[in-house]
C-alpha positions in Angstrom: -0.1 0.0 0.0 2.9 2.4 0.8 4.3 1.9 -2.6 0.8 2.8 -4.2 0.7 5.9 -2.2 4.4 7.0 -3.0 3.8 6.3 -6.7 0.3 8.3 -6.5 1.9 11.3 -4.6 4.2 11.5 -7.7 1.3 11.4 -10.0 -0.3 14.2 -7.9 2.7 16.5 -8.2 2.6 16.1 -12.0 -1.1 16.7 -12.5 -2.0 19.3 -10.1 -1.2 22.1 -12.5 -3.5 20.7 -15.0 -6.4 20.2 -12.6 -5.9 23.7 -11.2 -6.4 25.2 -14.7 -9.9 23.6 -15.0 -11.4 23.4 -11.5 -13.2 26.2 -9.7 -12.5 24.2 -6.4 -9.5 22.2 -6.2 -8.5 20.2 -3.2 -5.4 18.0 -3.3 -3.9 16.3 0.0 -1.1 13.8 0.5 0.1 12.4 3.9 -1.0 10.9 7.2 -3.8 11.5 9.5 -4.1 10.0 13.1 -7.0 10.6 15.5 -6.5 8.6 18.7 -8.3 8.5 22.0 -7.2 6.1 24.7 -8.3 5.4 28.3 -6.2 2.9 30.2 -6.2 1.1 33.5 -9.9 1.9 34.5 -12.0 -0.2 36.8 -15.3 1.7 35.7 -16.3 3.7 32.7 -19.7 5.3 32.8 -21.1 7.9 30.5 -18.0 8.0 28.3 -17.9 9.3 24.7 -14.9 8.9 22.4 -14.7 10.4 18.8 -11.9 10.0 16.5 -12.3 11.6 13.0 -9.9 12.3 10.1 -11.2 14.2 7.1 -9.2 15.4 4.1 -11.1 17.1 1.4 -14.7 18.5 2.3 -16.9 20.7 0.2 -20.2 21.8 1.7 -22.2 24.5 0.2 -25.9 25.5 0.0 -25.4 27.7 -3.3 -22.9 26.6 -5.9 -24.2 28.8 -8.8 -21.0 30.3 -9.7 -19.0 27.0 -10.1 -18.3 24.8 -13.1 -16.1 22.2 -11.8 -15.1 20.8 -8.2 -12.1 18.4 -8.2 -10.6 16.5 -5.1 -7.5 14.3 -4.8 -6.5 12.3 -1.8 -3.3 10.3 -1.3 -3.6 9.3 2.3 -3.1 7.1 5.3 -5.9 7.7 7.8 -5.9 6.2 11.3 -8.8 6.6 13.7 -8.8 4.7 17.0 -10.8 4.6 20.3 -9.9 2.3 23.1 -10.8 1.6 26.7 -8.5 -1.0 28.5 -9.0 -2.1 32.1 -5.4 -3.0 32.5 -4.1 -5.6 34.9 -1.2 -6.7 37.1 1.4 -9.4 37.5 0.9 -11.8 40.3 3.3 -14.6 40.8 4.9 -13.9 37.3 1.7 -14.2 35.6 -0.6 -11.5 34.1 -4.0 -11.2 35.8 -6.4 -8.7 34.1 -8.6 -6.3 35.9 -12.2 -6.2 34.7 -14.0 -2.9 34.1 -17.7 -2.1 34.5 -18.7 -0.4 31.1 -21.8 1.4 31.0 -23.4 4.1 28.6 -20.3 4.4 26.4 -20.1 5.6 22.8 -17.1 5.1 20.5 -17.1 6.5 17.1 -14.2 6.2 14.7 -14.5 7.9 11.2 -12.1 8.5 8.2 -13.4 10.3 5.1 -11.1 11.1 2.2 -13.1 13.2 -0.2 -16.7 14.7 0.2 -18.9 16.9 -1.8 -22.4 18.0 -0.2 -24.2 20.6 -2.2 -27.8 22.2 -2.1 -30.5 22.4 0.7 -33.7 20.5 0.9 -35.1 20.1 -2.4 -38.5 21.6 -1.5 -36.6 24.9 -0.3 -34.0 25.0 -3.0 -34.1 28.3 -5.2 -34.6 27.8 -8.7 -31.4 27.3 -10.6 -29.5 27.1 -7.2 -26.8 24.8 -8.9 -25.0 25.4 -12.2 -22.2 23.1 -11.6 -20.9 20.9 -14.7 -18.7 18.4 -13.2 -17.3 16.8 -10.1 -14.1 14.7 -9.9 -13.0 12.7 -7.0 -9.7 10.5 -6.7 -8.7 8.7 -3.6 -5.6 6.6 -3.0 -6.2 5.7 0.7 -5.2 3.4 3.5 -8.1 3.8 6.0 -8.2 2.2 9.5 -11.0 2.8 11.9 -11.2 0.9 15.1 -12.9 0.9 18.4 -11.8 -1.4 21.3 -12.9 -2.2 24.7 -11.2 -4.8 26.9 -11.1 -6.3 29.4 -14.8 -5.7 30.7 -16.7 -7.4 33.4 -20.1 -6.1 32.3 -20.9 -4.2 29.2 -24.2 -2.2 29.3 -25.8 0.3 26.8 -22.7 0.5 24.4 -22.3 1.7 20.9 -19.3 1.3 18.7 -19.3 2.7 15.1 -16.3 2.3 12.7 -16.6 4.2 9.3 -14.4 4.5 6.3 -15.4 6.4 3.2 -13.2 7.3 0.3 -15.5 9.3 -2.1 -18.9 10.8 -1.1 -21.1 13.0 -3.2 -24.5 14.4 -2.4 -26.3 16.9 -4.4 -29.8 17.7 -2.9 -31.1 20.1 -5.6 -33.5 19.2 -8.3 -32.7 22.0 -10.6 -29.2 20.8 -11.0 -27.4 21.3 -14.3 -24.8 18.8 -13.3 -23.3 16.9 -16.3 -20.5 14.8 -15.2 -19.4 12.7 -12.2 -16.2 10.7 -12.1 -15.0 8.8 -9.0 -11.8 6.8 -9.0 -10.7 4.9 -5.8 -7.5 2.5 -4.9 -6.6 1.3 -1.4 -7.5 -0.8 1.8 -10.4 0.0 4.2 -10.6 -1.9 7.6 -13.3 -1.2 10.0 -13.0 -3.1 13.2 -15.0 -3.1 16.6 -13.8 -5.2 19.5 -15.4 -6.0 22.9 -13.7 -8.4 25.3 -15.7 -9.3 28.4 -16.2 -11.8 31.1 -19.9 -11.7 32.6 -22.4 -9.9 30.2 -23.4 -7.6 27.3 -26.7 -6.0 27.6 -28.8 -3.1 26.0 -31.4 -2.2 28.4 -31.9 1.5 27.8 -35.5 2.3 26.5 -37.1 5.0 24.4 -40.9 5.6 23.7 -42.0 5.1 20.0 -45.4 6.0 19.5 -47.3 4.2 22.3 -44.8 1.6 22.9 -41.6 1.4 25.0 -38.8 -0.4 23.0 -35.4 -1.3 24.1 -32.2 0.2 22.7 -29.7 -2.6 22.0 -26.0 -2.4 22.5 -24.4 -2.0 19.0 -21.3 -2.6 17.0 -21.3 -1.2 13.3 -18.5 -1.5 11.0 -18.8 0.2 7.6 -16.5 0.7 4.6 -17.7 2.7 1.6 -15.4 3.5 -1.5 -17.5 5.5 -4.0 -21.0 6.8 -3.2 -23.2 9.1 -5.2 -26.6 10.6 -4.2 -27.9 13.0 -6.7 -31.2 14.2 -8.1 -30.1 14.0 -11.9 -26.8 13.9 -14.1 -27.2 14.5 -17.8 -24.1 13.0 -19.4 -21.8 10.7 -17.5 -21.7 9.0 -14.2 -18.5 6.7 -13.8 -17.3 5.0 -10.7 -14.1 2.9 -10.6 -12.7 1.0 -7.6 -9.8 -1.4 -6.9 -10.0 -2.1 -3.1 -9.6 -4.4 -0.2 -12.3 -4.0 2.5 -12.6 -5.7 5.6 -15.5 -4.9 8.2 -15.4 -6.8 11.4 -17.2 -7.0 14.7 -16.1 -9.2 17.6 -17.6 -9.7 21.0 -15.4 -12.2 22.7 -16.3 -13.8 26.1 -13.2 -14.7 28.5 -15.6 -16.2 31.1 -16.9 -19.6 31.5 -20.4 -18.7 31.7 -21.3 -15.3 30.3 -24.5 -13.9 28.8 -25.7 -11.4 26.0 -29.0 -9.7 25.7 -30.3 -7.2 23.2 -27.2 -6.8 21.0 -26.8 -5.9 17.3 -23.8 -6.4 15.1 -23.8 -4.9 11.6 -21.0 -5.2 9.1 -21.0 -3.6 5.7 -18.6 -3.3 2.6 -19.8 -1.3 -0.4 -17.6 -0.2 -3.5 -19.8 1.8 -6.0 -23.2 3.0 -4.8 -25.6 5.3 -6.8 -28.8 6.6 -5.7 -30.5 8.9 -8.2 -33.7 10.6 -8.7 -34.2 10.1 -12.4 -32.1 8.6 -15.4 -32.5 10.4 -18.7 -31.8 8.9 -22.0 -28.5 11.1 -22.5 -26.9 9.6 -19.3 -24.1 7.1 -19.5 -23.5 5.0 -16.2 -20.4 2.9 -15.7 -19.5 1.0 -12.5 -16.2 -0.9 -12.2 -15.2 -2.8 -9.2 -12.1 -4.9 -8.5 -12.8 -5.6 -4.9 -11.9 -8.1 -2.0 -14.7 -7.9 0.5 -15.1 -9.4 4.0 -17.8 -8.7 6.3 -17.9 -10.6 9.5 -19.6 -10.7 13.0 -18.4 -12.9 15.9 -20.2 -13.5 19.1 -18.5 -15.8 21.5 -20.8 -15.8 24.6 -20.0 -19.1 26.4 -23.5 -18.8 27.7 -27.1 -17.6 26.9 -27.7 -15.4 24.0 -31.1 -13.7 23.6 -32.4 -10.7 21.3 -29.1 -10.7 19.2 -29.3 -9.7 15.5 -26.2 -10.0 13.1 -25.9 -8.7 9.6 -23.0 -8.9 7.2 -23.3 -7.3 3.8 -21.1 -7.0 0.7 -22.1 -4.7 -2.2 -19.9 -4.3 -5.3 -22.1 -2.3 -7.7 -25.6 -0.9 -6.9 -27.7 1.7 -8.8 -31.1 2.5 -7.1 -33.7 5.3 -6.8 -33.7 8.1 -4.2 -37.4 7.4 -3.5 
């Protein structure tokens, strides 16, 4: 991967001048981003929030009426990590872990390389709010998002979310004159969530929905997305290319001899090329090419009772769907 990044950085230097001549907004970045949160040697973690976020190129505009082209290029290594560790001690030359009580804990690790968000709500968008012709995104990335809790005695009302995204485009204006969208991505994405526990995992918080009181489960969510487009309309070209390795993994591992899990959801998703579009006209050419290695997995090793548990593992290469 480092070889790819180095070669791509050379390409960036040689092509930046040409891009600058044609783009109204040009964003180029090369380097390393690390967002790290760590809590060690705790016996109890209650009401804790850890957020680790890396973002390279972001464009967020309500009105892009004066623009013709937006171009973004990323040559990056991104590492977002959150961890809570109970620690331990050596007794008679052997390691004895302490066990922490974990309650009401949220961990969120997010990496974004390129993102373009344009327009307002379609109903409120002014007439002719977007005159943009073209959006180009190129990402050569190595993204690692991870959340880790170990070693816990009990885990209650916990949320872990790990997200990697290479190229994102959202255009929320129905009157768009957008002609071309091009996304290109090469790299690796790893999204991992881990909980090591001894006694139990439980999601027992509640909320009122309508007239019913429902339980909010504890969750692990690992998501990798390479190219994603959500747009009302494109008139000429919509092209997506990806050559990536994606690994989305959730692990809840018991080290106790009789542990239990209640109200717990694990969701692992990998997606390479996604398109959501309001309307496809007869002048639009859509192409999606994916060279992908995708692994989505959920592991729950409880050594005891498992109740109200949902596991979902999904891999998607190319998808075109309606906004409705």
